[in-house]
C-alpha positions in Angstrom: 0.6 -17.5 -96.9 3.8 -19.8 -98.5 6.7 -20.9 -96.8 9.0 -18.6 -98.8 6.8 -15.4 -97.7 6.9 -16.2 -94.2 10.9 -16.6 -94.6 10.7 -13.3 -96.2 8.7 -11.8 -93.7 10.7 -13.5 -90.7 14.0 -12.3 -92.3 12.8 -8.7 -92.7 11.5 -8.5 -89.0 15.1 -10.3 -88.0 17.0 -7.3 -89.6 14.7 -4.7 -88.6 15.3 -5.8 -85.0 18.8 -6.2 -85.3 19.3 -2.7 -86.9 17.4 -1.2 -84.2 19.8 -2.8 -81.5 22.8 -1.7 -83.3 21.7 1.8 -83.6 20.5 2.1 -80.0 23.9 0.4 -79.1 25.9 2.8 -81.0 24.2 5.5 -79.7 24.7 4.2 -76.0 28.5 3.9 -76.9 28.6 7.8 -78.4 26.8 8.9 -75.4 28.7 7.0 -72.4 32.1 8.0 -74.3 30.9 11.9 -74.4 30.1 11.9 -70.8 33.2 10.4 -69.8 35.1 13.1 -71.5 32.7 15.8 -70.1 33.1 14.6 -66.5 37.0 14.3 -67.0 36.9 18.1 -68.4 34.7 19.4 -65.6 35.9 17.6 -62.5 39.5 16.3 -62.8 40.8 13.1 -61.1 41.4 13.5 -57.5 45.2 13.8 -56.2 46.3 10.6 -54.7 47.6 11.2 -50.9 51.1 10.9 -49.9 52.0 7.1 -49.2 52.4 6.6 -45.4 55.5 4.5 -44.2 54.6 0.7 -42.8 57.3 1.2 -40.0 55.6 3.6 -38.1 52.8 1.4 -37.0 52.2 1.5 -33.1 51.9 -1.7 -30.9 48.2 -1.3 -31.0 48.0 -1.4 -34.5 50.7 -4.3 -35.0 48.5 -6.3 -32.2 45.3 -5.6 -34.2 46.6 -7.0 -37.5 48.1 -10.2 -35.9 44.5 -10.7 -34.4 43.0 -10.2 -37.8 45.5 -13.0 -39.4 44.6 -15.4 -36.4 40.6 -14.9 -37.0 41.1 -15.1 -40.4 43.2 -18.3 -40.5 40.9 -20.1 -38.1 37.8 -19.1 -40.4 39.4 -20.8 -43.2 40.6 -23.9 -41.1 37.0 -24.4 -39.9 35.7 -23.7 -43.4 38.0 -26.5 -45.0 37.3 -28.9 -42.2 33.4 -28.5 -42.5 33.6 -29.0 -46.2 36.0 -31.8 -46.7 34.6 -34.8 -49.0 
């Protein structure tokens, strides 16, 4: 085989491969879009529950939040101390 024949076969194979990938991705996008529309039609989005007020926290919840903040702060401090350069 000559170099030009190899080049032509390579380009044909490349075009075939790229064409197949393009068709596959097009079908995939169309399929995902149709499924999204079908799901939206038959199962509507859930209604968001009413927002709760933050002012009504009990003392136990406020203490728990303070404890979580303290634990996270200690973990960050320990991580930074261990990874100093």
